[in-house]
TIVOFI-403536 format. One record per residue: x, z, y of N, C-alpha, C in turn. Coordinates in steps of 0.001 Angstrom, whole numbers, plus 500000, padded with zeros to 6 digits. Each point is the difference from the previous one (the first is absolute). Layout:
! TIVOFI-403536
XZYXZYXZY...
This chain:
! TIVOFI-403536
565757745067098470499199500665501339501237500561500807500990500704499128500774501043500765500914499058500995500250498438499639500628499028500781499002500052501217498716499731500049499142499681500726500324501252501161499965501108499636500117501099500955501178500140500531501067499780499620501121499442500574500143499177501148499274498845499640500014498956500782499214500434501395498795500463499654499164500728501055500673500789501100500644500944499005500816500993500889501181499500501011500671499009499509501041499356500745499527499299501201498717499143499473499423499223501115499456501025501149499408500996499505499472501160501124501031500459500751501012500481499297501243500271500974500794499323500539499866498713499838500841499012500781499831499772501529498699500627500530499581499643501204499037501369500296499633499691501524499306501151500446498643500382498952499538501049499464498959500440499462499373500916500137500562501222500647499056501238500644499487499725500903498968500006499937498854500184501309500179501395500878500281499873501308500328501073500930498945499992501141498901500849499847499290500126501448500447500370500959499417498974501049500575500647501635499527501298500458498819500333499386499134501033500456500182501158498668499727501442500435499887500951499048498768500691500070499581500866499079498814500549499938498676499361499712500165498710499414498926499278499542499402500559498678498566499375499663499396500371498691500657498812498964499506500181498857500245499360498826499459498666499951498775499748500619499710498686500087499718499478501445500808500539501049500296499460501257500859498685499972499592498806500612500831499069500124500816499967501445501231500204499556501119500388501131501033498837500031500524499738500998501175498979500159501351500812499855501031499108499415501241500418499606500802499007499722501317500303499364500805498857499938500607500306498301500679498797499014500429500360499055501356500177500057500584501090499617501581499980500020500528500101498403501388499768500125500804500028498634500302501518499813500353500003498725500482501519499182501101500679501125500833499094500487501198500184500861499670500778501208498753499567500550499688500330501309499129501356500093499651500523498807499078501124500120500741501430499179499484500989499963500418501003499257498645500956499784500157500905499203499005500883499434499620501027501069500992500845500378499903501238500540501173500366500885499462500839501323501262500081501255499934501829499741500945500643499376500122501289499807500477500517501333500377499493501153500157500515501251498987500157500868498657499489499535498994500104501101499878499213501256501167499289500118500091499074501182498995498949500325499564499383498709498832499047499868498770500806500258499704501022499352498651500752500397499792500167501258501382500424500771499763500333501535499647498923500687500917498648499830499662498902500531498760499501499812499060500082499135498775499554499732499148501124500874500350501385500026499004500565500836500386499408501438501048499963500341500087499674501628499592498621500436500022499250499021499708498451500150498360500026500516499521499207500914498468499982499999499241499037499009499194500278499469499235499149498880499463498712500530500525498802498985499489498842500619498949499252498939499148499378500269499323499204499281500626499021499300501005499213500877500814498910499309501180499931501208501066499353499469501096499906500832500543498444499615500741499628500651500681498651500024500775499828498525499958498876499534500688500133498466501480499697500262500557500043501321501435499705500558500435501698499954499189500786500224500438501624499995499837500725498624501107499519499349499736500982498712500348501358499843499312500739499064500041501364500203501139500658499425500612500903500694501101500489499518499770501022498701498830500790500526499543500989498764499397499327498950500834499968499150499836498978498755500008500732498795499437501224500020500152500739498736498676499973499330500070499943498740498686499425499294499166501355499213500588501247500356499332501252499088498554500204500725499741499763501216498638500197500477499340498737499839500441498557499725499312499195499867499563499759498536500834500248499179499571500000498488500737501050499138499039501166500399500405501474499541500254499837498214499290499197499545500217500376498531500766498943499289500939499161500896500610499054499114501629499933500213500528501395500196501369500283500157500760499271498589499579500184498885500743499773498629500212498256500508498679499423500214499921498542499763500998499531501073499913500468501790500796499366500750501743500366499882500049501248499419501390500626500138500762499604498653499189500181498902500635499461498678499769498791499713498860499441500110500011498298499611500168499162501019499744500290501203500564498675501265501136500277500802500592501263499534501567499947500684499980500833501296498676500551500574499700500460501315500995501338500265500639500033501044501036501040500390498958501631500027500752500771499682499330501241500065499769500520501307500919499801500743500297500386501543500437498553500565500018500476501467500752498905500892501295500024499693500740498723500220501412499813499999500633500932501111501099500431499938500520500918501105500080499261501288500229498599499660500463499322501379498354499678500554498822500124499202498987499689500460499352501054500949500531501285499827499598501170500915500532499663501245500931499318500576500363499706501096499098499373500789499401498968499260499018498851500384498596500833500265499719500991499075499006500845500170499704500897501149501430500711500047500019501008501533500056499224501109500387498885499940500031498863501230498411499887500372499113499752498956498702499890500255499407501315500278500448500973499571499496501135500282500326500343501499500851499812500446500673500145501247498842499435501183499276498766499416499268499569500761498524500583500304499804500622499023498603500458500061499944501661500066501001500422499981499884501776500224501392500382500659499754501208500843500992500583500866500859500481499234501398500226500469500992500896499248499663501087499535499275501137500830499685501063499542498937499963498831499122498970499921498983499926498681500626499474498864501262499483500353500452499242498651501308500637499591500254501094500714501364500307499622500259500698499004499038500811499071500244500313498787500119499137499031498923498872500115500220499025499136501416499209499929500756499735501204500897499401500100501251500935499239499704501310499997501070500900499208499924499953498649498383499798499635499829499592498396500741498820499445500202498822501123500623498939499528501341500124500201500676500727500729501487500192499991500317501005498951499259500913499478500086500866498736500070499179498866498986498880499863499948499024498754501505499168500072500510499531501209501011499173499990501139501015499543500208501186500502501017500831499717499957500531498485498990500187499312500102500248498495500421498717499303499556498969500535500497498733499366501423499453500266500421500466500993501481499854500113500586500921499176499616501390500026500874500952499322500085499372498214498715499674499687499875499573498680500641498449499610500596499397500833500360498513499997498814499035500013498912500194500171498750499074499744500114499267501411500561500650501315500278499283501302501461499396499849500180498597499696501453499534500066500490499815501193501212499351500015500944500070501183499206498919501064499609498957499586499539498901500578498463500481500512499218500907499486498920500718500806500543500644500976500826500705499920500574500888501053500539499183501369500824498929499607500378499188501045498970499111500714498682499749499264498826499417500618499571501097500754499744501139499723499701501132501013500853500362501123501042499980499879500832500157500951499841498777501317500272498748499343499986499017500994498390499999500705499143500386499178498375499718500211500039501189501463500540501007499628499675501386501023500641499652501246500754499109500219500829499708501088499568498721500752498925499472499527499335499082500575498981500460500965499820499292501347499315500669501148498453500016499427499435499175499161498539499738499462499815501160498906500887500690499256499769500858498957499757501366500639498970500242500898499694501186500509499246500990498850500648500389499412499276500726498585500824501612500133500435500349500986500522501504500086499178500495501189499237501088499388499074500979500855500702501134500730500023500325501114500759500652500870499131501190500581500630500965500473499255501076500575499476499735501285500402499085500631499345499564501295498744499005499538499687499892499071498630499329499613500343498438500135501124499489499650500184498526500087500787499551498768499657498801499730500672499442498988501253499364500297501102500184499116501170499232500353500866499514498899501254499183500557500482499682498687501571500349500368500910499673499177501646500291500504500494498873500867499205499136500553500392499120500990500594500838501331501263499611500713500525500469500962498936500432501174499213498814500346499088500205501054499216501315499844499759500974498908499389500752499923500840501407500444501360499685499797500842501300500434500311500656499009500501501090499797500187500913498941498886500531499183500233499417498647498895500753499310500679500878498610499333501107499966500688500900498938498948501044499526500231500470499025499054501084499130500836501272500517498946501240500130500564501030500414500318500909498882501397500328499855500315501058499200500433501185500245499750500053501430500317501344500578498993500355501334499175501014499805498852499973500932500414500802501250501168500505499770500493500734501216500610499252500900500723498944499377500875498961500539499133499281500829498896499539499313498564499031500502499613500489501234499673501256500091499455500806501178500779499616501255501403499666499809500788499982500945499993498572500825499405499164499449499463498548500223498867499639500116499049500988500203498575499606500088499871499614501283500741499843501233499671499480501333500452498644500023500503499493499001500636498683500118499149499056499248499880498701500862498982498915499196500662498880499308501482500176499938500989498876499622500335500590498558499280500637499513500236500363498297498620500189499317499788499722499185498708499763499143500547500856498741499007500935499555500004500871498626498742499019498978500522500014498837499134499317499023498942501295499604498938499462499900498934501034499826499347499897498911499825501209498826499414499718498554498769500808500203499599500559500924498702500821499811500613501219499831498938501038499814500079501370499730500237500115498793501408500345499512500179499902498578500294501784499519499248500111498599500284500991499608501769500493499388499688501325499685501500500397499381500544499034498794499185499510499153500299499137499116500608498842500464498880499415500939500611498683500604501196500176500796500168501047501047501269500303500390501075499704499370499966500754498573501006500112499321500403498477499266498951499162499721499971498704499717500760499125500979499440500321501376500960499180501019501427500461500327500264501160499785501413500219500000501084499672498787499369499757498959500322499997498486500161498429499863498737499285500072500125498434499437499780499187501112499058500432500979499640498606500994501130500178501030500737500840500404501254500128500577500912498770499751500302500113498427500955499200499454499700498539500328498513499984499951499541498192500006500216499738501267499831500843501185499826499529501314501528499893500350500861500762499425501552499851500174500506498470499648499366499795498673500312498776499582499712498775500739498863500082500593499263498770500543500346499811501597500836501360500503500247499985501336499040500709500988499488500742499546499292501212500753500880501101500320500550500133500905500807501763500006499302501126500268500546500851499637499547501287500345500547500522501223499219500576500633500246500506501367501317500501500238500613500997499222501133500695500054501149498765500100499540499007499272501243498762499881500128499407501315498893500062500778500071499101501221500442500842501139500193501242499959500465500825501157501100500564499729500837500168501289501039500162499856500181501626501193501201500643500029500079501006501016500947499581501180499590499881501227500732499855500877500879501139500665501246500099500006500400501192500761499936500189501456499634501064500644500255500294501668500962501454499703500943499621501058500975501472500081500401500042501191500375501124500290500468500684501390501418500786499736500722499674500954501297500766500104500906499927498724500997499177499789500706499801499176501241501270500076500219500512498839500883501029500060501499499540499056500606500978499861501309499875499183499655499658498640500507499086499158499414499346499004501058500529498929501114500482500203501188499892499162500150500956498525498988501170500108499516500522498887499222499149498907498873499469500656499099499400499055500704498758499536500745499296500644500658498904499742501018500553498544500650500968500167501135500419499096499118500475498585498889500506500402499149500729498761499567498665499180499414499224500679499436498523499144501073499063499720501278500107500717500979499004499219500574501108498959500006501125499875500489500935498903498958500031498757498817499626500211498897499990499053499836498572499379500590499198500635499657498676499248500709499544498694501101500214499656500576499829499093499304500942498576499339501004500277499355501031499225498677499098499672499489499449500995498854499257500293499900498828498880501398499414500262500394498552499119499909500362498468500618501301499778500304500301498635498373500300499470499111500730500552498926500096499699499011498956499720500336498650500777499064499093499782500575499109498847501121500175499932500916498989499018499530500560498643499759501341499769499753500555498741498480500273499635499316500257501098498558500164499719499180498665500365500385499237500844499204498715500223501103498879500165500361499660498697500969498762500027499328498776500291498871499621499976499397498954500507499961500052501535499577500924500587500054500261501581501245499783500426501078500350499330501690500054500386500424498352500056499515499531498934500514498416499862499228499205501213498737500115500039499112499544501010500545500514501392500463500924500324500490500636501431501131499083500064501180500395499130501236499137500123500042498870500348498760499142499379500150498582500267499429499637501367498680500610500132499283499570501209499999501274501191500218501026499673499636500948501158501233500486500681501392499758499305501209500497500494499979499854501534499742498928500568500375499760501196499210500777501100498720500682499707499571501262500924500775501119499782500480500440498928500853501114499755501443499745501021500566498737500007500974499895500675499643500221501478498968499652500640499404500052501401499524501182500084499738500989499247499334501201500015500201501094501248499245500037501061500147500685501084499629501550499850500615500961500138499344501660500077500036500258501690498768500067500331499665500266501474499299501211500094500815501189500760499328501117499988499374500549501452498930500466499969499260500158501476499391501102499975499625500795501159499332501197500095498634499930499628499287498857500251498377500052499717500034498585499577499010500114498587499916498811499331498347500042499835499586498606500005498292499998499908499955498384499230498882499838499511499763498687499405498630499514500467499751498755500124498905499140499888499643499357499033498730499807499340499777499035498914499653498714500680500772499189499401499934498581500854499559498889498655499015499133500147499928498993499149500955498699500058500387499822498763501310498997500044499878498730500413498649499247499901499639498745500042499558499716501544499568500887500507499329499779501481500718501124501030500334501029499556500687500845501060499226501208500251498305499830499803499257501130500217500521501222499616499775501230500963500439501134499884499196501058499979500380501103499421499049501116500017499918500771501356498829500723500252499990500078501518500808501559500149500256500658499035500877501272499961501385499608499476500765500866500630501375500520499553500198500954498984500888499983498972499777501231499223501545500510500042500155501399499829501551500359500159500265500066498638501402499817499636500784500070498880501331500276500194500820500539498893501360500320499989500966498842499806499518499036499253500758498932499633499459498635499661500639498984500224499071498641499542500941498896499885499966499171499051500542498825499672499394498827500469500642499094500956499236499004500491501152498858500001499579499131499071501105498871499729501307500713499593501058499415500976501549500729499419500335501172500928499050500685500482500296501383501072499325501139499378500599500861499461499291501303499615500147501125500928498873500021500785499637500791501101500010501652499567500316500984500490499795501389499767500476500763500941499126501192500002500368501020500910501218500793499801500720500804501047501022500872499258499764501220499239498559500412500010499779500926499248499296499805498356499838498869500081499834499444498578500355500341498725499462500579499157500851500643498797500244498922498908500941500275499172500780498857499236498780499590499109499198500695499678498981499372498975499020499002500529499614500291501444499339499004500632500632498941500093501580499912500453500502498757500351500449499285498818500151500741498573500212499359499013498521499073499439498983500588500591498820499555499253499907498754500872500301499975501204499523498808500870501210498939499682501223500586499737500926498823499669499598499322498765499308500544499087499677499594498614499031498676500003499271499959501346499454498652500363500758498717499988501147500443500300500913498639500117500165499467498523500170500971499075500204499403498497498677499786499324498857500456500289498818500127499037498939499052500723500340498810500662498680499065500443499346500932501127500551500675500728499417500487501093499231501270499766499998500623498743499183501039499472501000501088499752499704501246500561500779501190499707500112500687498454501117500119499749500167500342498566500622501727499545499134500682499605500259501277500068500904500351499052500350499630498833500969500411499272501579499511500593499827498881500359501183499583500922500471501045500965499194500516500786499959500878501026500537501598499359499271500066499035500479501484499579501290499966499200500403498834499618501274500006499218501432500296501396499487499177501053501157499916501057500045501401500620498704500762500260499440501181500701500824501026498809499904500106498939500592501276499097501672499671500174500376498521499740501607500161500433500611500416501484498924499762500784500523500410501402499715501531500152498950500630499090500005501255500030501374500953499416500199499225498910501343500602499154501396500060500903499910498973500514501050499741500998500060501053501210498873500316500567499810500683500999500168501557499405499782500309498692500187501338499290501451500088499917500918499115499997501180500207499485500251499618498672499470499176499308500059499908498697501241498936499824500818500357498803501364499241499844499521498395499893500694499030499930499953498439499583500076499934498404500347500903499225499676500247498595498643500280499637499394500957500629498527500380499850499172499043500409500622499057500831498539499081500461500020498731499173501375499755499552500203498897499002499128500367498474500169501157499874499364500652498740498645499760500098499513500638501185498452499956500339499517498434499904500717499134500711499520498776500293500169499495498310500716499945499444500327498995498861499047500797498891500046501388499813499393500474498674498505500533500472499736500448501075498648500370500331499014498828500468500400499246500733499446498714500594500126498741499737500978500165499036500281498702498990500382498817501049500549500019500836500409499059500813501573499706499848500353498981499677501009499297499628501206499792501025501207500097499849500742499419500874500061498430499974500226499639501247499994498369500387501382499378499334499713498831499472501080499426499280501183499653501173501162499811499662501189500107501197499955498606500619499234498731499419499834498744500704498884500031501130499309501223499889498800500243501471500699500406501077499674499522500919500494500315501310499075501278500535500412500934500476499375501197500490499185499296501402498913500643499927499122499749501173500452500945501147499708499270501521500408501160500823499305498915501169499927501054501024499555499509501481501043498945500795499316499391500781501179499379500863500610500901500809501532499633500503500507500914500915499271500698501259500168501293500007499254500463501183500098499312501354501084499368500254500176499236501163499082498708500087499510499754499061498930498481499841498993500406499898499788501324499783498575500470499471499249501067501139500143501153499747499268500851500831500640500303501148501477499616500355500320500499501171499618498756500869499944499064499398499691498496501216498642500185500529499170500694499016498649500148500619499862501083501047500914500908499566499551501200500716500657499504501537501251499724499847500705499432501321498894499086500882499641499145499631498928499150500554498768500581500431499400501196499437499001500440500280499923501138500860501296500832499429500167501602500449500444499968501604500503498824500322500866499933501556498941498902500680499373500686501058499049499126500933500700498913500628501298500130500339500727499124500756500518498634499246499640499983498810500293498960499376499085498673500344500865498852500391498936499059500375500601498383499110499086499281500089500228498603499347500292499227501568501027499108499737500283499192501043499337498492499769499049500091500773499140498575499797499784498997501209499511499081500132499658499223501033498661499398500143499592499740500974498486499702500317500101498319499414498789499369499598499913498666499613500219498744501123500447500390501168500431499131501195501248500080499648500931498684500386501559499786499884500497501196500498501008500362499104500737501653500623501031499427500934500139500976500821500991499680501129501051501127499499501158499468500377501148500887499780500194500888501338500381501399499774500025500643500960501369500749499624500604500697501173501409500386500035499742501414499182500947500226499102499758501569499547499696501236501020499107500706499602499906500855500778499226501201499337499968501152500665499367501060499199498420500149500655499009500120499179498625500097500438499897501525500773499225499614500977499804501304501007498956500852498945500194501303500387499203500863498952498343500028500572500134499261501238498248500250500420499555498819499473500441499115499202499293499107499478498907500471499110498766499333500199499054500798499321500057499926498491499423500859499239500723500354498575498813499223499079500451499104499058499514499316499008498985501300499313498705499885499690499331500901499202499141499644499001500067500703498849499164499809498779499264501158499649498633500383500386499620501467500028500306500520498515500010499338498898500031500121498661501289500795499569501196499241500769501383500555499350500432501211500693499223500721500903500466501089500643498856501206499339499491499617499201499058501119499298499244500788500503499302499326501366499036500995500830498777499755499421499415501082499703498611500120499269499142500451501142499631498891500924499165500070500924499008499120500472498927500109500544499131498972500506500187499728501546500788498977500526500181500027501520499252498959500419499507500199501426499055499223500686500415498640500199499219499192499969500511498464500354500210499769501528498991500821500925499966499741501221498974498873500484499856499771501466499384498655500131500481498886499526499091499106499419499938498490499610500814499384501031501107499311499549500685499119501172499358498860499747499806499054501082499432498571500063501408499397499666500227499679499088501419499307499340499972498627499695501035499201500795500183498797499804501159499876498720499659499559499088500805500166498675500546498525499714501130500194499757500832498483499700500347499974498612499711498959499113500892499991498865501021499293499981501036500569499483501370499062500271500527499912498260499369499176499172500519499878498709501112499743499747500789500604498662501143499922499666500693498479499649499024499179499914500692498623499449500165499333501567500035500461500988500553499697501347501210500344500457500731500708498863501374500771500336501018499039500037500982500529499981501376499068500429500495499166498728500439498936499808500646499552498951501273500872499424500117499888499068501084500822499268501529499442500671500529500913500745501504499428500691500027499378501382498283499908500452499805499451501465500303501259501101500141501189499592500081500881500887500689501347499180500809500743500534500557501301499734499089501315500151500206500902498812499052501063500396500654500784501099499221500796500464500703500987501311500704501302499119501306499922500227500941500906499477500261501011500450499787501238499993500355501309500623501180500829499140500577500596500489501069500890499826499222501222499336499099500521500914499316501260499968498408500295500397499339500510498927498668500164500604499722501362500270499388500323501391499954501667500322498707500277500635499010500972499136498561499811500343499699501419500784500990500862500046499721501439500657498724500653498999499391500875500723498771500813499368498808499154500471499047499486499145498923499573500412498975500900500397499057499765500776498819500820500369499186499638499092499679501137499042499020499746498659498788499689500517499359500649500938498613499893500259499929498278500601500725499919501010499891498626500468500309498811498876500807500122499090500413499262498774498748499658499199499348501430499905498742499802498904499022499282500471499799500029501492499128499305500902500076498583500046501349499804499995500524498370499905499980499481498795500135500693498936499288499440498521498567499701500152499487500897500149498329500093499886499614498792500801500494499730501325499464498952500918500400498316499372501250500249499362500176498786499683499516499518498493499528501073499426498961499848498650498709499102500647499574500827501022498854499626500667499918498416500322501372499877500634500185498307500634499926499361498968500721500098498884499924499113498667498685499797499237499378501064500247498568500149499231498961499006500946500009500239501255499376499056500682500272498594499860501475499504500019500111498824499752499884499687498679500065500504499023499668499344498551498427499878499658499111501230500608498456499508500257499652499044500516500746499631501298499548498690500677500426498709499174500929499942499088500464499079499050499015499737498839499858501176499415499224500117498590498692500808500080499480500552501032498620500855500140500266501387499437498899500661500586500394501513499665499844500192498530498836499203499292500108500260498574501030500000499106500951498955500375501081499907499240501366500704500210500054500511501190501092501146500514499607501279499895500990500760499457499712501543499575501373500584500726499811500955501159500954500886500485500165501255499044501075500081499251499750501184499003500238501490500620500788499713501293500283501265500679499043500242501236498809499327499886499292500186501375499385501437500240499738500636498584499110501416500386501387501102499833500675499912498565501236500759499830500825499152499295501416500723500418501229499268499681499809500180498217500532498763499591499904500175498332501085500093499242501311499621500823501356499942499039500176498947499476499161498759500008500265498968499078501050499014500947500645499214499168501056499075500293499333498684500784498964500191500552499140499014500648498987500541500949499592499412501063499202500619501016498605498895500237500303498946499601498861499244500128499430499198498612499132499881499566499600498965498750498896498968500355500604498653499929499014498876499803499269499570498829499153499685500058499285499523498623498616499352500374500614498534499971498999498980500246499015499927498730500517499853499001499352499980498598500493501703499227499029499786499024500246501222498870501325499671499485500620498760499716501262499917499370501159499548500749499789500321501335501054499388501021500296501352500830501204500517499994500113501217500661501215500066500854500364500082501098501146500239500874500261501073500741501070500833500034500556501225500492500680499766501228499611500673501079500717499946501172500840501274500251501126500182500347500937501082500659500199499955501380499423500764500915500267499958501384501005500640500466500875499427500667501047500688501031499660499930501299500213500873500957499296499935501292501126500499501017500095499311500983501079500569501129499468499485501344500487500811501062499629499607501246501303499140500751501122499939499384500761499448500657500414498520499465499944499123500786499926498483499801501390499492499725501073500876500330501237499698499379500613500101498770499329500825499440500250500346498413499853498995499264500819499595499260500131499098498951500118500429498424499415501307499807500554500751498669498506500741500020500004500395498764498782501173499430500470500681499047499640501007499699500464500950498853498835499512498921500370500271498532499228499506498948500709501020498978499091500942499172500418500594499136500197499557498691500588500808499180500576499377498614498722499702499395499078501056499975498665499725499310499149498836500550499785499679501141499717498896500488500395498725499694501497500143499872500571498675499723499931499797498407499997501131499190499622499661498712498480499360499685499227500350501011498832499635499460499832498460500874500934499504500988500012499098500395500531498993498651501045500328499261500400499308499049499026499852499058499258501096499398499017499647499147498980499030500359499304499822501359499031499533500180500321498425500660501335499739500282500524498738500334498855499440501239499472498924499809499199498972500630498968500821500665499422500993499265498794500785500808500450501265500579501436499809500623500118501468500866500900499186501439499425500667500853500528499725501304500126501081500674501065499926501273500385500917500790499130499348501281498984500798500682499681499664501280500872500960501424501092499027500679500697501143500928498883499462501368499858501140500678499347500120501068500791500732501050499981499166501108500439500331501333498904500342500999499865501292500388499068500335500787500345500018501398499153499763501003499955500298501368498862500392500534499934500198501281498879500812500635498691498934500054500177498758499762498910499175500244499559499092498545501122499810499150499826499565498802500920500333499188499916498978498484500872500265499006500262499067499383501207499763499803500719498792499041500089500199498716499436499253498988500311500340498762500496498872499303501256500421499052500629498898499382500244500313498508499575499010499275499694500235498586500879499252499066500850500947499365501199499626499075499322500031498332499519498777499761499426499982498537500922499736498912500138501244499149500927500032498800501186500276500736500613500843500577501290500542500747501097499843498798499731499976498879501163500195499065500573498530499838498946499324499985500415498395499908500700499502501150499623500596501417500351499536501061501544500550500028500062500991499553501579500880499770500680499027499262499528499621498877500894499245498995500072498561500782499318499393500873500171498692500719500717500068501107500689501433500379500542500292501150499089499934501404498940499906499828499032500088501225499862501404500452500196501093499024499962501093500479501356500888499232500447501250500700501288500388499602499582501638499467500455500413498868499501501314499953501653500646500061499844501214500602501383500936500367499639501678499478501042500152499463499888501625499573500818500808500836499395500982500760500744500786500866500738501416499507501001500183500085500668501233499592499944501078500657499507501135499436499847501062500873500895500800500524499762500498501127501292500913500646499823501155500069
């Protein structure tokens, strides 16, 4: 008899044997349609509540086509008294598999709004997070999730804009909010979506920060703070010798601290980050602000915020009155993945204070070794230092502080050799409204009916076909500031009209239209959410000028952006304007189609 039971059980489990009705809410003796499923296709109960919500949202149907198999295949409501039979005897899973939840969420997104399903999605993410922590969610499951979430069709992520999205690039930037204050700064942007988990209580908020956040990082959903960076906006460079010397003096102590307290960080930085230190520049300014900018799409906060120091790439901006502790806090971001490290700053600040108070070197060493437990460096370790001042701070300040520094360039037409001469001082001044730090809104004046001509850089002369216009000296005199401001504004307007004519008003943004932003570009072209180009405008009223000024900050931005950065050179006249576009000026210089010149201050 026992053998007969086993045979029956094996035969039963070998194929579909669980009847699952298409409709719910039926009575015991009702005749209903349904489908037979195997034990692998059903489960007993869904603890997240997602299935119950889906049933609630789906309209009831008397019958549906057999090809539309129900996703809500939980048996607890259909066979409430048979838990032991199905789970213990038949091998039915207690709950859906972790991979199944992706399909369940996908089905849920077709019947419910994100705002209705947000908390159910959170419960699924929490289930995944706990399973990942316990090891029940294996690496293959995680890879499957990551691969699925980047697909266009897997729109299972609810957002605050009440739309379903995936991590596919076509949806733009998608992240979860770990900083409400930061989020408020981007409330005006449509190019970023925030994941919405509903109104979470204190306990759920804690679970989000401690468990769910780890899962999201693992599957590729970044936090807002990870996709946002700060972009420096500064005015009036000042002498940076003291700050340069202070940082250069502190670096060997910083090296000792990281070597002793964070040996893993030291080893990593030595292998992968040392090039940044070798190029670190200290730029001291009169006023310093920043804007929050989204890394992927360049969207920026509407407001700019005052600060005393800011590390951006390999440039440490600081004001002259910044205290050493604040400076060291910002410097620490260079070594700690962009995050400030308080203990690092405290250590350097204490040593600085001891030096300022006249402590002897023996006292300092005793404090460092005995109190702070920071060891001396092995003799084979080279001491950290800044690049020489002439290659660092001084070069930047020279090119920015002296307004008569000019780059000797030629237009994209074939260059014509001219005899060496001195430029007349009444030649109209090239002007970039941001580089002179004028905090003013300037009237554009009457809109000109402009006949705009595009003269692309690829029509330029062949290398070696002609020579650059060589001059012994450039002399500009004292420019009329008001006139130069207006020239710069009119040039930006002309370029804006040109690009809107090419790409349409929706795709082109004039960032300085209302107020001067201080950004290293004037116009942004965004045909799609994933394609963004930056245009820096250089304007003049002199048709003879074959050069324009470009600041170190603008050139640095050009290097970073490559093919997505262009200079629009505008020649204004009373009746029209001529626009010449230099796409990727860095590359053009490398090819010899443009030439970069450094002017020495007199």
